[in-house]
N, C-alpha and C positions, 0 to 999 in steps of 0.2 A: 504494500500500500504506500509506503514511503517513497519507493522508487517510482511508482505510478504517478503519485502526486507531484513529484519533482519533475518528471518528464512532461506532464500536462502543463505545469507552471512554466517550465523552460520553453516549450514550443509556443505557449500562449503569449508570454511576454516577448518572445522573439517576433511573433507575428504582429503584435501591437507595435513593437519598436520599428519593425520594417514598414508597417503602415504609416506610422508617424513620420519616419524618415522619407518615405515616398511622397507623403503629403507636403512636407517642408521642401523637398527637392522640387516637386512640381510647382509649388508656390513661388520658390525662388526662380525657377526656370521661366514661369509665366511672367514674373516681374521683369526679368531681363529682356524677354521677348517684347513685352509691352513697352518697355523703355526703348528698345530698339525701334519699334514701330513709331513711337512718339518722336524719336529723333528724326526718323525718316520724314514724318509729317512736318516737323519743324523745318527740315531742309527744303521741303517743297515750297513753303512760304514762311520765311524766317520771321518777319514781323508778326504775322497773324498767329503762327505756331507758338512763338515765344509768349505772346500775350495770353493765348489759351492755356498754356501750361502754367504760367504764373497765376492766372485766375483760379485754376483747379487746385494748385498746391498751396497757395498762400492762405494763412489763417489770420482772422481778425478777432481780437478779444478786447472788449471795452474801448473800442476806437483805436486800438494799437494794431497796426498792420505788421505782421512778422514775415518779412520777405527773406528767403534764404540768401546766403552770401553768394552762392554760385550764380544766382540770377542777377545780382547786382554787378558781378564781374562781367557777365555776358552782355549786359546792357552797355557797360562802358566800352567793351571791345567793339560792339556793333554801332557805337555812337547813337544810341537810342536813349530816350528818357521815359520814365513811368510816373504816372500820378494816379492816386486813388481818390475818387470824389464821393462824398456822402450825399444823403438825400437833400441837404441844404445847399449843395453846390460847393461846399468847402473841401479843399484838398487836405486829406488827413494823412497822406503819405506821398513823398516825392523822392525819386531816385534819379540822379544824374541830370537834373533839370537846369536850364540856363536862366539868366535873369529876365529874359523877355517872355518867359512862360508864366501865365497868370497863376495866382494862388487860390482863386475862386472863380466860379463860372455862373453866368446867368442862364436863364432858360433858353433865350434866343441864341446865345453863343454855343450852347451844347447842341441845339437843333442844327445849327449851321455846321458844326463839326460832323454831325451825323450824316447830313446830306452831302456835303462837299468833301468830307474826309481831309480837310485842311484846317490849319490853325496858323495863320500868317505864313511863314516860310516852311512850316513843318507839315509833312504828310502824316495823317493820323490813322491809328487803328483803335477801335474801342470794343469793349465787351462788358456785359452786365454780369454781376455775381448775385444771383438770387437765392443764395444759400441761407442768408440771414433774414431776420424780420424786416429790416430796412435794407433795400438793395444798395449795392455799391457799384460805381462805374470805374472801370479800369481804362485809362487812356495811355496809349503808347505813341510817342512822337519821334520823328526822325526827319533828317534833311535828305530828300530824294533829289539828287542832282539831275537825274534824267527827267523828272517831272518839271522841275524848274526850267530846264533847258527847252523842253517842249513848249512850255508857256511862252518863253522868250521868242522862240521861232514863230509861234502863231502871231504874236504881237508884231514881230519884226518883218516877217515875210508873208503874212496873211492878208487876203483881200476878199471880203465877202465870204469868209469861211473856207476859201481855197487858196493855194499858193499864188502869189502875185507873179504873173508871167515875166514881168520886168526884172524880178529878183530871183528867178528860178535857179540861175546858175550859181549865185552866191549861196542860196539855200541848199542846193545839191552838194556843193563843196563842203559846207559846214556839217552836213549829215554824214558824208563819207568819211570825214575826219574821225568821227566817233565810231566808225565801223558798223553803223546801223542803217536803218531805212525807215521811211515814214509812209504810211498809207492814209489817204483821205477817203472816208466813206460817208455815204449818205445815211438817211434814217433807215433804209432797208438793208444796210450792211454791204451794199455794192461799192467796190473800190472805184472811185472817180479819178484818183490821181495817185502816183507813186513817186516818191523822191528817194534817191539813193539806189543801191544795188540790192534788190530783194533776193533772198535765198530760196524763195518758193514762188511758183507760178500760181498766184491766187487771184480770184476775181470777186469773191464775195465772202463775207463773214456770216456764219450762222448766228442766230439770235443769242445763244448762250456761250458762244465761243470766246468772246472777249472777256466776259465775266469769269469764265473758267480759267483763262490765262492769267487774269489778275489774282484770283484766289489761290491758284497753284502755280506760281511762276517757276518753281523748280521742276515741274513736270514737262516743260517745253524747252525747245532749243534756244529760245530768246526770251528776254524779259520784255514786258509790255508796259508802257505808260500811255495813258489816254487823256486827251483834252477835248471836251465837247463844247462847241459854240452854240449857245441857245438861240442866238439870233438867226443863224443860217441853218441850224439843224445838222450841220456837218460835224464829224468827229475825226480828230487826228489821232492815229495810232502809231506810236513810236516803238520800234523793235530794236533792242540792243542785244548783241551776242553774249553768250555765256559759254564757259569752258566745256560743260557737259550737262546732260539732262538725266534725271532719274527715270523719267518715262512714266506714263500713266499706268498705274496698276490698280485694278479693282480691289476693294477691301476683302473680297472672297479669296483672292490670291494670297493676300497677307495672312488671312486666317488659315488657309491651307498650309502655308509655310509653317505657321506656328504649330498646327496640329502635327505636321510631319516631324518637326524637330522634337516636339514633346514625345511622340511615339518612339522615335529613334532613341531618345535619351532614356525613356522608361525601359525600353527593351534592353539597352546596354546595361543599365543598372540591374535589371532583373536577371539577366544572364550572368553578370558578375556575382551577384548574391547567390544564385543557384549553384554556380561552380564552387563558391566558397562553402556553401552548405553541404554540397555533395562531397567535397574533399574532407570537411570536418567530420561528418557523420559516417562516411564510408570507412575511415581509418579503423575505428574500433571494430566494425563488422569484418574487415579483412583480418584483424588479429584473431577474432573469434573463429573465423573460417579456418585459419591456419591451425588453431588449436584443435578444431574438429578433425582436421586431416591427420594430425599427429595422434589424436585419440583413436582414430580408425586404424592406425598402424600399431596401436598398443602402447604408445609412449604417453601413459597417463600422467606421469609425474612432471612432464615438461609442458607447463601451461604456456609460457612465453619463452621464446628463444632469447639468448643474451642480447641480440640486436633489438628485439621487440621490447625487452625490459628497459633498455636505455630510452626508447621512445616514450614509454608509458610512465616510468618513474624518474623522479629527480635523484640526485646523488644522495640526498638525505632520506630516501625511501618513500617520499610522499608522491601521490599521483600528480601528474601534470594537469594544468587547468583544462585542456580540451578533453581529458579522459575522466574528469571528476563526475560528470553526469552518469557514467556507467560504473561508479565505484562498487555498488552492490552487486552488479553483474560480475565484475572482475573478481570480487571477493567470493561470490558463489562459485565461480569457475575454479578458484583455488580450493575451496572446500570440496567441490565435486571431484577434483583431481586427487585430493588426499583420500577421499572415500573410495574412489575407483582403484587407486594404488593399494589402499589397505585391503579392498576386496580381492584384488589380484593376489596379494600376499596370502590372504586367508584361503583363497582358492588353491594356491600352491601348497599351503600347509595341509588343507583337507585332502588334497590329492596324495600327499606323502602319507598322511594318516590312513587313507584308504588302502594304499599299497601295503602299509604295515599291517593293517587289519587283515587284508587278504592273505598276506604272508603268514601272519599268526594263525588265522583260522585254518589255512591249508595245513600248517604244521600240526596244529592241535588235532585236526581231523585225521591227518595221515597216520599219526602214531597209534591211536586206538584202532583205526581201520587195519593197520598192519597186523596188530595182534589178532583181531577178529578174522582177518583173511588167513593168517597162518594156522590158527586153530581149525578154521573151516577146511583147509587143505588136508590137515592131519586127519580130521574126522571123515572126510570124503574118501581118502585113499585107503585107510586101514582102520576102520572103526572097531574091528574085532580084537585089535592089539591092545586096546585100552581097558583098564579096569573101571568098575563103577565109580570109585573114588576119584580116579583121574578124569573121568568124564564129567563128574560134578564140578571138579575144579575148573575144567575148561569152560563149562557152561557158566560158572560164576564169573570168570574173567570176561567172557563175551557179554554177559549182562551188564557188568560194571562199565565196560567200555561203551556199550550202547547207551547206558544211562548218562554217562559223561557227555557223549556226543549230543544226546537229546537236550541236556541242560545247556550245552554250549549254543545250540541252535535257538533254544527258547530265549536265552539271554541276549543273543544277537538280535533276534526279532523284537525283543522288548525295548532295547536301546533305540532302535529306529522308530518305534511307536512313540517313545517319550520325546524324541526330537521334535515332534509336532505338538508337544505339550499335552497335558491331560485334557480330554474333551470336556466341555462344560457340563454335559449331561452326567458325567461321572462324579461331579463335585457335589458335595452336600455339607451340611453343618455337622461337625463331629466334636465329641468330647475327647480331646487328645489324651487327657489323663486316664480315662477308662480304656481307650484303645491300646495304649502302651502297656497298661497293667495286664490286659488279657494276653498280649503278645509275650510278656515275660512269664506269665503263669503257664503258658504252653510249654516253655522250656523247663520250668520247675517240675512239671509233671512228666517230663520225658525221662523214662527209666533207663534209656540207653546212654544218657550223658552222666557217666560216673566221674566223680572227682571234680565237678564244677559246681560252684555255689552261686546262686542268682539272688540278687537283692533289688528291691524296687522302692523308690522314694517318690511319691506323688503328692499333688496338692490336695488341700482340703476341699476347695471349690472346683467345679468343672472348668476346664480350660478349653474354650470354644475356638475352633478354626474351621476354615472351609477347605475341604480336600476329598480325596478318593480313599475310602477305607481299604480297598484292595491294594492300592499302590503303597499306602503308608504302612500296612502290615508287611508288605514285601520289603519295604525299607528297613523295618525293625528286624526282620528275619536276616537280612544281609548283614546288618551291623552286629547283631548278637552272634550269628554263626561265624562271622569273620573273627570275632574275639575268641570263640571257642576253638576254631580250627588251628589258629596260628599260635596257640599257647599250650604249654604242657598241663597235665592234670594237676588239680589242686588250686586253680586260680579262682578268684572271686570276680564275677561280672556284676557291676552295679549300674542300674538304669534309673535315671532321675528325670522328672518332668517339672519344669518351673514356669512361672508366669512373670514376664517382664512387662513394663508399660507398653511396649510396642511390638512384642514378639513372644511366641511360645518356644521354650527351649527344651530339647531332648538331649540328654547327655548319656552316652554309653561308655563306661569306664571299666578298665580291667587292671589288675596288678601283675600282669604277665611280663614277658621278656622285653616288651617295648620294641622300638624301631630306631634304626640309625637315620641320619639326616636325609640321605638319598632316598631311602624307602619311604620316609614321611612325605618328601616332595613329590614322589611319583605314585602315592597310594591310590589315587583316583584315576590313574592312567590305565587304559585298557591293556590287558595282557602283561602288566608289569610283573606279575608273579612268575613269569617265565613260561616256557612251552614244554618243559620236560615233564611228562606224565608217567615216567617210569616209576619214580619213587612214590608218588601219590597221585591219585586221579580225583581227589576230592575238590570240587569246584572247577569253574570254567575260566577263572582269571578275570571275569567281568563283573563280579559281585559288587565291588566298591564303585565301579563305573556306573552300574545300574543304580546304586544308592544315590550317587551324586545327581544323576539324571532325574530321578524321582523328586529330589529336593528342589532342583531348579524348575521342574515342571510345576511345582507348588509355589514358585516365586520366593523360595527360601535360599539359605546359604548353609554350607557345611564347613566346619573347621576341624583340624586334628592337632592334638598336642601329644607328643610322645618322647620318651627318653629311654635309651637302652638300659634294661634292668629295673626300670621303674614303672613299666606299664604304659598303657595308651588311653587317651581320652578323646572321644569323637563327639562334637557338639553340633547339633542341628537347630537352626533358627527358622521358624515358620511364622507367617503373619497371623495375627489373632483378629477375631471379630469383637 
């Protein structure tokens, strides 16, 4: 759950961060593109564009006009001046104005400026700012030499609204010196006369053409200045060359360019982020893939190669930043590798034990079978040569060897049954005190056990536990018979049952010959008693292994204490109810 939550948080905040980054990136990109378009618009008509931008960007608070310094610098560079006029006609702000520029305006003066776009020698641009409750008027003035020159030519060379034929040559020479040309048109836009060298073969102006050339001078090959004679209705159009033209481009083309640049930029950023994410999150997966490949080859203990460890861990043993997201995964891989390696070692150990088991069982079965087989050949070949006593002795040996083999097979089967633990249906509530007492009483009443004294010390109250009566009786038989078989006559076997706070304790104690340290350490190992059945065939060598398996099947533990010459004590601890 911790890893799942951190992964969800990690990818969520990365998605949010990426979204915020893309939003800010697009915002900055749009700002740059809009600024570029604005600059292009300003270049098309510098006076009008500058005034529009100033009007849009300038803030007025409590009668104070806060004009940015870069606009002031631009006005000085372009030899233009700016005034801001309030509702009362008072100038509340002025930048780069001369002494002949008024500081207040009447209604008639403002209407004259609006109609004629002139203020004395200055060509005027105006724009209203309707953002505030009381509108403000922005006035931009400049000295336009071409307009003044055109006025001078009209007054000097004009006659009835058209060039004076007597001064035509002088007029033509003056126009050519400027590199421009003049068209004289009537009210319908037809060219009635042309002075200078025209760069285009033109006969008529369309109704909006001259206005468009005045509003966007940067979009045409020439600048245009116009003077209209109201008396004659004739208009003089003065063209002056310029270095280059931006060209008329519809606003849709500009928008398409903006969209194209935005799409290209977003695609580039998305590809870069995708490559970075792919590189970052694929590296751990490649490490895990390499480990799976090594695991498939059986190299469970090698989670990471030395080269991979240098990539994942710092010199101080801590994970590097890009791998911290998968720290639980890497930790789980190491735990899995340890468990698999331990399982492999356990499998190898069990395989060795299995081989030892098979070897021991084969030897244990081969020895009595050899005896049975030998006596069988003897009886088969010459039964008349043997006396009744000898035949009884042969039969007794065959029976004992058969009993030993049967006991060995039963114990072998029993151990494998106990490996799957006692079945739940075999378990019930038992009084351990009474069960052990009955087991000891069986040996007390056994007349064949001469020279052995049995004692029992039980509790006053019942000691309840959950277990299988059959298996627990088998446990007591194995423990008591082991004490009897491996000690000389005259020993005392004492069996005690005690109740501890968290366990029931069975202790089987004898005062016999005891065991050395090696025997004590290997007491519960299968076949430790040896495989020589010539001297004695009592027991299969699995009795104590069966006893331990029964205890563990009941979720208990067994311990042994012994010293040579001082007897042996075996203690079994079982859970109590």
